[in-house]
Every structure is written in structure tokens, then in C-alpha cells.
C-alpha positions as CSV (number, residue, x, y, z in Angstrom):
1,M,-45.4,18.0,-44.1
2,A,-46.6,18.1,-40.6
3,V,-44.3,21.4,-39.6
4,A,-45.4,23.5,-42.4
5,C,-48.9,22.9,-41.5
6,Y,-48.5,23.9,-37.6
7,I,-46.7,26.8,-39.1
8,K,-49.5,27.8,-41.2
9,L,-51.7,27.2,-37.9
10,A,-49.2,29.5,-36.0
11,D,-48.9,26.6,-34.0
12,L,-45.1,27.2,-33.3
13,P,-44.7,24.9,-30.2
14,S,-46.0,22.4,-32.3
15,A,-43.8,22.7,-35.0
16,L,-40.6,22.9,-33.0
17,S,-41.8,19.6,-31.2
18,V,-42.2,17.7,-34.8
19,S,-39.0,19.1,-36.2
20,R,-37.2,18.1,-32.8
21,K,-38.3,14.6,-33.0
22,M,-37.6,14.7,-36.8
23,T,-33.6,15.4,-36.0
24,K,-33.6,12.3,-33.5
25,H,-35.1,9.9,-35.7
26,A,-33.3,11.3,-38.7
27,A,-29.7,12.8,-37.2
28,K,-28.2,13.0,-41.0
29,D,-31.2,14.6,-42.8
30,A,-30.7,18.4,-43.6
31,R,-34.3,18.4,-43.3
32,G,-35.3,18.6,-40.0
33,Y,-32.7,21.0,-38.8
34,L,-33.7,23.6,-41.7
35,R,-37.2,23.1,-40.7
36,M,-36.1,23.6,-36.9
37,S,-34.2,26.9,-37.3
38,Q,-37.4,28.1,-39.4
39,V,-39.6,27.7,-36.3
40,L,-36.8,29.0,-34.2
41,Q,-36.4,32.3,-36.3
42,L,-40.0,32.7,-36.2
43,Q,-39.8,32.5,-32.8
44,E,-37.4,35.1,-32.3
45,K,-34.7,33.3,-31.3
46,P,-31.9,34.2,-34.2
47,E,-28.9,32.8,-32.1
48,M,-30.5,29.2,-31.2
49,A,-31.1,29.0,-34.6
50,L,-27.7,30.0,-35.8
51,E,-26.2,26.9,-33.4
52,I,-29.0,24.3,-35.1
53,Y,-27.2,25.5,-38.7
54,K,-23.7,25.1,-37.2
55,L,-24.9,21.6,-35.4
56,A,-26.5,20.5,-39.1
57,L,-23.4,20.6,-40.7
58,R,-21.4,18.9,-38.0
59,R,-23.9,16.1,-38.3
60,C,-25.0,15.8,-42.0
61,T,-21.4,15.5,-43.6
62,T,-23.0,12.4,-46.0
63,E,-25.9,14.5,-47.0
64,D,-26.7,16.1,-50.7
65,P,-24.0,18.6,-51.6
66,E,-27.3,20.8,-52.5
67,K,-28.7,20.6,-49.2
68,I,-25.1,21.2,-47.5
69,R,-25.0,24.2,-49.7
70,L,-28.5,25.4,-48.6
71,L,-27.4,24.9,-44.8
72,Q,-24.2,26.7,-45.5
73,A,-26.1,29.4,-47.5
74,K,-28.7,29.9,-44.3
75,R,-25.9,30.1,-41.5
76,D,-24.1,32.7,-43.5
77,E,-27.4,34.6,-44.0
78,L,-28.3,34.4,-40.6
79,T,-24.6,35.1,-39.2
80,G,-24.9,38.5,-41.6
81,K,-28.0,39.4,-39.6
82,L,-26.6,39.3,-36.1
83,C,-23.6,40.9,-36.9
84,K,-23.4,45.0,-36.6
85,P,-24.3,46.9,-39.1
86,K,-20.7,48.5,-38.8
87,S,-18.9,45.3,-38.2
88,Q,-15.6,44.4,-40.5
89,D,-13.7,41.3,-41.2
90,P,-10.5,41.9,-38.6
91,I,-8.6,39.8,-41.0
92,V,-9.3,42.7,-43.6
93,V,-8.9,45.7,-41.2
94,L,-5.7,44.9,-38.9
95,P,-2.4,44.3,-40.2
96,A,-0.8,40.4,-41.0
97,E,1.4,40.4,-38.1
98,I,-1.2,41.7,-35.6
99,M,-3.2,38.7,-37.1
100,D,-0.1,36.7,-36.6
101,M,0.0,37.7,-33.0
102,V,-3.8,37.0,-32.2
103,M,-3.5,33.5,-33.6
104,D,-0.6,32.5,-31.5
105,Y,-2.8,32.3,-28.6
106,L,-5.0,30.1,-30.1
107,N,-5.0,25.8,-29.9
108,F,-4.1,23.9,-32.9
109,K,-7.8,22.7,-32.9
110,Q,-8.8,26.1,-32.8
111,K,-6.7,27.0,-35.6
112,V,-8.1,24.8,-37.9
113,A,-11.6,25.8,-37.1
114,C,-10.7,29.3,-38.4
115,L,-9.7,28.0,-41.9
116,S,-13.6,27.2,-42.1
117,V,-15.1,30.9,-41.6
118,S,-14.9,31.9,-44.7
119,K,-12.9,31.2,-48.0
120,H,-11.0,35.0,-47.5
121,W,-10.1,33.3,-44.2
122,N,-8.8,30.1,-45.5
123,E,-6.7,31.7,-47.9
124,F,-5.0,34.0,-45.6
125,L,-4.2,31.2,-42.5
126,S,-2.9,28.6,-45.2
127,H,-0.4,30.6,-46.2
128,Q,1.2,31.4,-42.7
129,P,3.4,28.7,-42.4
130,S,4.7,30.0,-39.0
131,L,1.1,29.3,-37.7
132,W,1.4,25.6,-38.3
133,S,4.8,24.5,-36.5
134,E,2.9,22.0,-34.3
135,L,0.8,19.3,-35.2
136,D,-1.6,18.6,-32.6
137,L,-4.2,15.5,-33.3
138,S,-4.5,14.7,-29.2
139,L,-8.0,16.3,-29.3
140,A,-9.4,14.0,-32.1
141,R,-12.5,12.3,-31.1
142,R,-12.2,10.0,-34.5
143,P,-9.8,8.6,-36.8
144,V,-7.7,11.2,-38.3
145,P,-7.5,10.4,-42.3
146,S,-3.9,10.7,-43.7
147,S,-5.4,13.9,-46.4
148,F,-5.6,16.0,-43.2
149,V,-1.9,15.5,-42.2
150,R,-1.0,16.1,-45.5
151,S,-2.7,19.4,-45.9
152,C,-1.4,20.5,-42.5
153,I,2.5,19.6,-43.6
154,Y,2.1,21.8,-46.8
155,R,0.6,24.6,-44.6
156,S,3.9,24.7,-42.9
157,K,6.0,24.8,-46.0
158,D,7.9,28.2,-46.4
159,K,8.2,29.4,-49.4
160,K,11.6,30.9,-49.3
161,S,13.4,28.1,-47.7
162,N,11.2,25.7,-49.4
163,G,11.5,23.7,-46.6
164,F,8.5,22.5,-43.9
165,L,8.5,24.2,-40.5
166,L,6.8,21.8,-38.8
167,R,8.6,21.0,-35.5
168,T,6.4,19.4,-33.0
169,A,3.8,16.5,-33.9
170,K,1.1,14.8,-31.6
171,F,-0.2,11.8,-32.6
172,N,-3.7,10.3,-31.8
173,R,-6.6,7.9,-33.7
174,M,-3.9,7.6,-36.3
175,K,-3.8,4.5,-38.0
176,D,-1.7,5.4,-41.3
177,S,1.8,4.4,-40.1
178,G,3.6,5.0,-43.4
179,M,2.0,8.8,-43.2
180,V,3.6,9.1,-40.0
181,T,7.2,8.0,-41.8
182,K,6.4,10.3,-44.4
183,L,6.2,13.5,-42.1
184,V,9.0,12.7,-39.9
185,R,10.8,12.4,-43.8
186,A,9.5,15.6,-44.9
187,C,10.2,17.5,-41.7
188,R,13.5,17.7,-41.1
189,N,13.2,20.5,-38.3
190,L,11.2,18.3,-36.0
191,E,12.3,18.1,-32.6
192,A,9.3,16.6,-30.4
193,L,7.2,13.9,-31.3
194,E,4.3,12.4,-29.1
195,F,1.9,9.5,-29.3
196,L,-0.8,9.2,-27.4
197,G,-2.9,6.5,-28.4
198,S,-3.3,2.9,-29.4
199,E,-3.1,2.7,-32.9
200,L,1.0,3.1,-33.4
201,S,3.4,1.2,-31.5
202,G,6.5,-1.2,-31.9
203,S,8.0,-1.0,-34.9
204,S,5.8,1.8,-36.3
205,V,6.9,4.2,-33.5
206,K,10.3,2.8,-33.3
207,D,11.4,3.1,-37.1
208,P,10.0,7.0,-37.7
209,I,12.0,8.0,-34.9
210,S,15.2,6.7,-36.2
211,L,14.6,8.9,-38.8
212,C,14.4,12.4,-37.0
213,S,18.3,13.2,-36.5
214,G,17.5,16.8,-34.7
215,L,14.9,15.0,-32.3
216,R,14.8,16.3,-28.5
217,T,11.5,15.0,-26.9
218,L,9.8,12.1,-27.3
219,R,6.8,10.9,-25.3
220,L,4.6,7.9,-25.5
221,G,1.4,7.6,-23.4
222,K,-0.2,5.0,-21.5
223,A,-2.0,3.9,-24.7
224,A,1.1,3.6,-26.8
225,V,2.4,0.3,-25.5
226,I,6.3,-0.7,-25.9
227,T,8.6,-3.1,-24.9
228,L,11.6,-2.2,-23.1
229,D,13.6,-3.7,-25.7
230,N,12.3,-1.3,-28.2
231,V,13.0,1.7,-25.2
232,T,16.6,0.7,-25.4
233,Q,17.0,0.8,-28.8
234,I,15.4,4.1,-29.4
235,L,17.4,5.9,-26.5
236,K,20.5,3.9,-28.1
237,G,19.7,5.2,-31.6
238,R,18.7,9.0,-31.0
239,P,21.2,10.1,-28.8
240,T,20.2,13.9,-29.4
241,L,17.4,13.2,-26.9
242,V,16.8,15.5,-24.1
243,T,13.4,14.4,-22.8
244,A,12.1,10.8,-22.8
245,E,9.0,9.7,-21.7
246,F,7.5,6.1,-21.8
247,E,4.5,5.4,-19.7
248,N,3.4,2.0,-20.7
249,I,6.5,-0.5,-21.0
250,E,6.1,-4.2,-21.4
251,A,9.3,-5.9,-19.8
252,R,10.1,-9.5,-20.2
253,R,13.8,-9.5,-20.0
254,D,16.6,-7.5,-18.2
255,A,17.5,-3.6,-20.3
256,T,20.7,-3.6,-21.6
257,W,22.3,0.1,-21.5
258,D,25.7,0.0,-23.5
259,A,25.2,3.4,-25.0
260,D,26.3,6.8,-22.8
261,L,23.4,9.4,-23.3
262,P,24.8,12.7,-22.1
263,N,22.2,14.7,-24.0
264,L,19.4,13.0,-21.4
265,Q,17.8,15.7,-18.9
266,T,14.3,14.5,-18.7
267,L,13.6,10.4,-18.3
268,S,10.7,8.5,-17.4
269,F,9.7,5.2,-17.2
270,G,6.1,3.8,-16.6
271,A,5.9,0.1,-16.0
272,G,2.9,-1.7,-18.0
273,C,1.1,-4.8,-16.8
274,V,3.7,-7.2,-17.8
275,Q,6.4,-7.2,-15.3
276,E,8.4,-10.7,-15.6
277,I,11.0,-9.8,-12.4
278,G,9.8,-6.0,-11.6
279,V,12.2,-3.1,-11.0
280,H,15.2,-5.8,-11.5
281,V,14.3,-5.6,-15.5
282,L,15.7,-1.9,-15.7
283,S,19.4,-2.8,-14.2
284,V,19.3,0.7,-12.6
285,H,22.8,0.5,-11.7
286,Q,23.6,0.7,-15.5
287,L,20.9,3.3,-16.4
288,V,22.5,5.5,-13.9
289,D,26.1,5.4,-15.2
290,R,24.5,6.1,-18.8
291,I,22.9,9.1,-17.8
292,P,25.2,12.0,-16.0
293,N,23.7,15.1,-16.5
294,I,20.4,13.7,-15.7
295,R,17.8,16.6,-14.1
296,S,14.6,14.3,-13.7
297,L,14.1,11.1,-13.3
298,A,10.9,9.4,-13.2
299,L,9.8,5.3,-12.2
300,T,6.2,4.5,-11.7
301,G,4.9,1.3,-11.2
302,W,7.8,-1.2,-11.0
303,K,7.3,-3.6,-8.5
304,Y,9.5,-5.5,-5.6
305,H,10.2,-9.0,-6.9
306,M,10.5,-11.0,-3.6
307,G,13.7,-13.3,-5.3
308,L,15.4,-10.4,-6.1
309,A,17.0,-7.6,-3.6
310,V,17.1,-4.7,-6.0
311,D,19.6,-1.8,-4.5
312,A,19.4,1.6,-6.4
313,N,22.2,4.4,-5.8
314,F,21.6,7.8,-7.4
315,S,24.3,9.6,-5.5
316,G,26.6,9.8,-8.6
317,L,23.9,12.0,-10.3
318,E,24.9,15.3,-9.1
319,H,22.6,17.6,-11.7
320,L,19.9,15.4,-10.6
321,E,16.8,17.7,-9.3
322,A,13.8,15.7,-9.4
323,L,13.3,11.8,-8.6
324,H,10.1,10.2,-8.4
325,L,9.9,6.6,-7.4
326,T,5.8,6.1,-7.4
327,N,4.6,3.0,-6.4
328,T,8.5,1.4,-7.3
329,F,9.7,-0.7,-4.8
330,F,13.6,-1.4,-3.7
331,A,15.0,-3.4,-1.0
332,W,16.2,-0.7,0.8
333,Q,16.5,3.2,0.9
334,P,18.3,4.6,-2.4
335,R,21.1,6.7,-1.9
336,L,20.3,10.1,-2.9
337,P,22.3,12.9,-4.1
338,K,22.1,16.9,-2.4
339,S,20.9,18.2,-5.3
340,I,17.3,16.9,-5.1
341,K,14.8,19.5,-4.8
342,H,11.5,17.4,-5.6
343,L,11.3,13.9,-4.7
344,T,9.0,10.8,-4.3
345,L,9.8,8.0,-2.2
346,T,7.5,4.2,-2.0
347,A,8.9,3.1,1.7
348,S,8.8,-0.4,0.9
349,W,9.0,-3.9,2.9
350,G,12.3,-3.9,5.0
351,W,13.2,-0.6,5.0
352,G,13.0,-0.6,8.8
353,S,16.5,-2.6,8.6
354,T,19.4,-1.1,10.0
355,L,21.1,-0.9,6.5
356,S,18.2,1.7,5.4
357,M,18.4,3.4,8.6
358,Q,22.1,4.0,8.4
359,R,21.6,5.3,4.4
360,M,19.0,7.7,5.7
361,L,21.4,9.2,8.3
362,E,23.7,9.7,5.8
363,I,21.3,11.4,3.5
364,D,21.4,15.5,2.9
365,L,19.0,17.3,1.5
366,P,20.1,20.6,2.0
367,V,17.9,22.1,-1.0
368,I,14.6,20.0,-1.1
369,V,11.3,22.1,-1.7
370,E,9.1,19.0,-2.3
371,L,9.0,15.7,-0.5
372,N,6.2,13.3,-1.4
373,Y,6.4,9.9,1.2
374,I,3.9,6.6,0.4
375,N,4.0,4.1,2.5
376,E,3.3,0.6,2.1
377,G,3.1,-2.8,3.6
378,S,4.1,-3.0,7.7
379,E,6.1,0.0,7.3
380,R,3.0,2.2,7.5
381,D,3.9,3.2,11.3
382,N,7.4,3.8,10.8
383,S,7.2,6.9,8.5
384,R,7.8,9.4,11.5
385,R,11.1,7.2,11.7
386,F,11.8,7.7,8.4
387,I,11.1,11.2,7.4
388,H,12.7,12.5,10.6
389,T,15.9,10.6,9.8
390,L,15.7,11.8,5.9
391,L,15.3,15.6,7.4
392,Q,17.5,15.5,10.4
393,K,20.7,16.2,9.2
394,T,19.9,19.2,7.4
395,D,17.3,19.9,10.6
396,D,20.5,19.8,12.8
397,S,22.7,22.1,10.7
398,A,20.0,24.7,10.2
399,A,19.2,24.8,14.0
400,G,23.1,25.2,14.6
401,Q,23.3,27.9,12.3
402,D,20.3,29.7,13.7
403,A,21.3,29.6,17.0
404,Q,24.4,31.1,16.1
405,Q,22.8,34.0,14.1
406,L,20.4,34.8,16.9
407,G,23.7,35.4,19.2
408,N,24.4,37.7,16.5
409,G,21.0,39.8,16.7
410,E,20.1,38.0,13.5
411,S,16.5,36.9,12.6
412,L,15.5,33.4,13.8
413,Y,13.5,32.6,10.7
414,Q,16.6,31.5,8.5
415,L,15.2,27.5,9.3
416,E,12.1,28.3,7.1
417,N,14.4,29.4,4.0
418,R,15.3,25.6,4.3
419,S,11.8,24.6,4.8
420,V,10.5,22.0,2.5
421,R,7.4,23.9,0.7
422,K,5.4,20.6,-0.3
423,F,4.8,18.1,1.7
424,S,2.6,14.9,0.9
425,L,1.9,11.7,3.5
426,E,-0.2,8.9,1.5
427,R,-1.1,6.0,4.0
428,C,-0.7,7.9,7.4
429,P,0.4,6.1,10.3
430,L,-2.3,4.3,12.6
431,G,-4.8,6.6,14.8
432,S,-4.0,4.4,17.5
433,S,-0.6,4.8,17.4
434,G,-0.7,8.7,17.5
435,K,2.4,9.1,15.6
436,L,0.7,11.2,12.8
437,V,0.9,14.2,15.0
438,K,4.1,13.7,16.2
439,I,5.1,14.0,12.4
440,L,3.3,17.0,12.3
441,E,5.2,18.2,15.3
442,G,8.3,17.3,15.6
443,I,10.0,17.7,12.1
444,P,10.8,21.5,11.6
445,R,11.7,21.0,8.3
446,L,8.3,20.6,7.5
447,H,7.1,23.8,9.4
448,G,7.4,26.2,6.5
449,T,5.4,24.0,4.0
450,E,2.6,25.8,1.7
451,D,0.8,22.7,0.2
452,L,0.1,19.5,2.8
453,T,-1.6,16.6,2.0
454,L,-2.3,13.7,4.1
455,V,-4.2,10.8,2.4
456,Q,-6.0,8.2,5.0
457,A,-5.4,10.8,8.2
458,E,-6.4,8.8,11.2
459,F,-6.7,10.4,14.6
460,Q,-8.2,9.7,17.8
461,D,-9.1,13.8,18.8
462,E,-9.9,16.2,15.5
463,V,-9.2,18.7,17.6
464,V,-5.3,18.1,18.8
465,F,-4.9,17.0,15.1
466,A,-6.1,20.4,13.9
467,Q,-4.6,22.1,16.7
468,A,-1.2,20.4,15.5
469,I,-1.4,21.8,11.8
470,V,-2.5,25.4,13.0
471,Q,0.4,25.7,15.5
472,N,3.3,24.3,13.4
473,F,2.1,25.1,9.5
474,R,2.0,28.9,10.0
475,N,2.4,29.4,6.3
476,L,-0.2,27.1,4.8
477,R,-2.1,27.8,2.0
478,R,-3.5,24.4,0.9
479,L,-4.5,21.4,2.6
480,S,-5.6,18.3,1.1
481,I,-6.9,15.5,3.7
482,P,-9.0,13.0,1.7
483,S,-10.8,9.9,3.3
484,C,-10.4,11.1,6.9
485,K,-13.3,11.6,9.6
486,I,-13.0,15.3,10.3
487,T,-16.2,17.0,11.1
488,G,-17.2,20.7,11.0
489,V,-15.7,21.7,14.1
490,G,-12.2,20.7,12.5
491,V,-12.8,22.6,9.5
492,K,-14.0,25.9,11.3
493,M,-10.8,25.5,13.8
494,L,-8.1,25.0,10.6
495,I,-10.0,28.3,8.3
496,Q,-10.5,30.6,11.3
497,E,-7.2,29.9,13.4
498,L,-4.9,29.9,10.2
499,R,-6.4,33.0,9.2
500,E,-5.8,34.6,12.7
501,C,-2.2,33.5,13.5
502,R,0.3,36.4,12.5
503,P,4.1,36.0,12.1
504,S,6.7,37.2,14.4
505,E,7.0,41.0,14.7
506,E,10.7,40.7,13.4
507,R,9.3,40.1,9.6
508,S,8.6,42.3,7.0
509,T,5.3,44.0,6.1
510,Q,5.0,41.9,3.0
511,Q,5.3,38.8,5.2
512,Q,2.8,39.9,7.4
513,I,0.0,40.3,5.1
514,R,-1.8,36.5,6.1
515,R,-4.5,35.0,3.5
516,G,-4.8,32.0,5.8
517,L,-6.2,28.8,3.8
518,E,-7.0,29.3,-0.1
519,Y,-7.9,25.7,-1.0
520,L,-9.3,22.8,1.2
521,N,-9.7,19.1,-0.3
522,L,-12.1,17.1,1.7
523,D,-13.0,14.3,-0.5
524,W,-14.3,11.3,0.6
525,C,-14.6,12.7,4.0
526,T,-18.1,11.3,4.9
527,S,-18.3,12.7,9.0
528,I,-18.7,16.4,7.0
529,S,-22.0,18.0,6.5
530,Q,-22.8,20.2,3.7
531,D,-23.4,23.3,5.8
532,A,-19.6,23.2,6.6
533,V,-18.5,22.9,3.3
534,E,-20.9,26.2,1.9
535,W,-19.6,27.7,5.3
536,A,-15.9,26.7,4.5
537,R,-16.8,28.6,0.6
538,A,-18.2,31.6,1.9
539,Q,-14.9,32.2,4.0
540,G,-13.1,32.8,0.4
541,V,-11.3,29.0,0.5
542,E,-12.1,26.9,-2.3
543,V,-13.2,23.5,-1.5
544,S,-13.5,20.1,-3.2
545,W,-15.7,17.8,-1.5
546,R,-16.7,14.4,-3.6
547,T,-18.7,11.7,-1.9
548,T,-19.4,9.9,-4.9
549,A,-17.9,8.0,-8.1
550,P,-18.4,10.0,-10.9
551,K,-21.1,8.3,-12.9
552,P,-20.1,7.2,-16.3
553,S,-21.0,9.3,-19.4
554,G,-22.9,8.7,-22.1
555,K,-26.3,7.6,-24.2
556,K,-28.7,6.0,-21.9
557,I,-29.6,2.3,-23.2
558,R,-33.1,1.1,-22.0
559,Y,-33.7,-2.6,-22.6
560,A,-36.8,-4.0,-22.9
């Protein structure tokens, strides 16, 4: 009533203020949104009024059907006014094949939104089964009803074969385990399953998986807790799996690996909060024997039990290209195959022993392109020794070959072809030891790095530190040095001199084009000023500089 009075008096700001209060105090009442849109149209703001109609349709789901239809009619009427006079519905003009190609660029949530454009759009899209080969509930913010899942399944039904074309299903906020079982039984072509939420776990995950005869990919997110016993049963019962990832495993007793897994190429085990005896429960020796064709193996968060010295030998995995042992602790340096290209190691207590150093000397990594090294415990100052020993054999052989090629008049830059392209070192050596600079200067295999990360870098002189990077890392494109005490002087030196340095004249014209740094990470670097960051950005460098923890989002609650 008040809004109508203000409109009669031509006091539109007051009318808008009152209608806004109506939407705040009664968010599910359509009248406030209708009045607000009316005022906005009188203020010649039709685009904003259209957004208010859309907001009302999202919020007023329990409103009277008559008011819902009124909102839809007002929205459609305003949409028609805003459209150009000669605009046409693309789904009517374009061929069906072109529309299919356009819809393929949209994700699942966007395709579902297109169903509500009009009745004609709904009719057309619902009868294109190839568009619904994926059920992706990963972006769901509210519990997903079973009726919605059932509708998605039937949209993927092919009329010719009378079968369902659904191949990938990602579940999140899905509480009905029976609906998951029905989906698995109906969709015989299902190849990939992902469980991201905590609503389904244990037997409600294991039972549907056992029904998927052609399953190739299985992923369980951090919220989907599963026991190690269920993991072993799933892998044993589904030998067709090519990719298996479990991010939250509860381990109370040792795993038993009594079935070969020749098809498995990617395997990831993430430890949960329950670990009785740490990494020992995985029975790594048995596991390695059962996965001969593995290409990527990741073990994350598995602790070291002081009473059980666990060893690992991965040298028999001839096809292994990626090995990530993140915060996973073994008593000694694991044995590694020559095929590794991507390696993450967490140096544990005792790695400075004679046995570990001897193993490092035996390791040969000729094709490695990425090395992530994490220091823990008392081994922090031994990182230079470890990394140098790991790469020493290849450094020596490459240097010998380069010397021979130099004698034949060939290029000396063959060593860069064997260089590590991405190097990360967490918990760098103490600044008083000066070993960080020695790592940067004394390991030739690292000098071709394009992406360098040094977490908690400590140094006594930032100029010496910057010079070590500039003089040895000539191909550097991305540099991350979070939580260090570098100032604007060091940042300016890094950006300018990496851009000015030039490769040898022997290299091709294309290789001589130098762009310098493209990305610089200075998170938690408190000794640097805002001016230095802005100067770096003005040089065309993407800079990340966070100095405070992100504030929690959400509605603020005031207490009396």
C-alpha cells in the first residue's frame, strides 16, 4: 500500500526503499519483488527490473501458483521488450546439428538452466540424448531430489537402441543411495563415477560400484569417507578400473592385496584422520606387485610409525611416470624407476643414513621434468645433499656427453634438454647455513627450470639470493617465493635482470625471444610494500600478494 502511495506521489526513491524492505523482511513473498520491478521500470532501469523478476522466481518457490505465473508473465513480457525487434530464437533458426555443437560447450548446470528458457527449448533439449551423457551434481548447493536424477536419466535415453547414453555420474548432496543403485543398473554404459559429498559412503558406495561391469574411472572426494577394507574390496571386484582415487581413507588394519590389477594406470590414496600404524597399513610391497602397469601413483598424508620401519621399492614399476609421496613418510629413500617424469618426495627423519644415501646414488632419473621436495624434521639442512645426490648420475652423464659434443663442434645446450622444468622446495634450509644459494648454484640439472617454487626461503642477503636465481635460471617464467623476507629491491632486480639476460648466440632466433618473468608469488612476504607490487604489475608480471587470511563469507549476525 505504501509503495503504491509513493508511486502516486511520484516519489520513486521512497517507493524503491519501501519495496526493498519488503523483500528483506518477507523474502518469499512475491509482492515485494513485483513492486520493486514496477518502480525500477518507472525509473527507466528495465535490465535491473528483469533481474528482480528472476530473483523472485528463484526465491518464491513456495508462493501461490497464480503469483508464480504472474512473475513469469512479467518476466517474459519485459524480456520481449528488451530484445531487438529483429531478434529470433536461435533454436528455431539454426540447424539441430549446430545447436548440438553449441550446447556441447556448456557444462551440465548451464544445460539444465537452458531447459527453463521456454517450452520449445525444453522440448528440443530433452530429446537430445547425446547432450545428457554426463550427470554432474558437483555444483549442487542444496540436496538433490531423486526426481531430478530420474529426469536426467530419461533424457539420456536413445530411442533407436532403447538404451541410456549416460556415461559419467558425479554425485554431491545426494542422500538417496537407492536412486544411485537404480541409476547404475539402468545405465549399462556407465564408465565414470565420482562421489564428492559425505552423504554416501561405505556400503552405499561399494554396492553400486560392484554393479558397474564397465567402470573405468572412480573418484571419492575428501568428504566421502571410506575404509581401507572397502577400498581393497572395490579394487578387487572391479578389475576394469583404469583410474581410482580415494582422498579420505580410514585405516585401522593392514590391507590385503590378493588380486592382480593389470588395467590400473592411475591410483591415489589419501589418508584420513584414522591411522592406526601409519603408512604400514598400506602393505606397499604387496601393492606394488599387483599394479605392474601403473603410470601415476599418489600417496598423501600417510604418517610414519616410529615402531615400524617401512621401506618402499618402486623400481619394478617400469611404466611409472608420476610418483607423488606428499607428507608420506618412509624410513629410507624409496627405490625409483628410470621412467619417472613427475616426482614428489617428503624427506623423513633418518634419510641422512648411509643406506638412504647409497640408494640415492643408485637412482637414475634421466627423463624427470618435475621435482617437488618437502623437508621434514632434522633433515632440513640436508636438502642440498639429497637433491644433488638424486640428480648426480644424470648430471655427470649429461656433462660427459656435452663435453664430447663440444669437441665435435655441437651445441653445449644439450644439458638443458635434460633439465628439470618445474622445481619446488618446501621448508628451505636455514638462512645461516647458506645452503639455499648452493642449491640454486651447484645443481646444473635445475638450471633449465621454468617454474621455481621456494617455500619459506631464508637468506642473509637478498641481493646474493636474487643473483643466484638470475645467473642460473635463465629460462624462468614463474617464480613463487612465499613467506620470505624479500623487499622491493630484490623484486626489481629479479624482474629487470631476468628480462635483460640473453641466451647464447648459438641458439635459434625463436629461442632468443625472452619474455622474462610472467608470474611472481609473494604471498605472506611482509617486508615488501604495495608500491613494489604495483611496479611489478606495471611491468606486465602477474603478481600474487596475500598478507592476511581470507575472511569467512556469509551473513553477519549481530548479537544484542
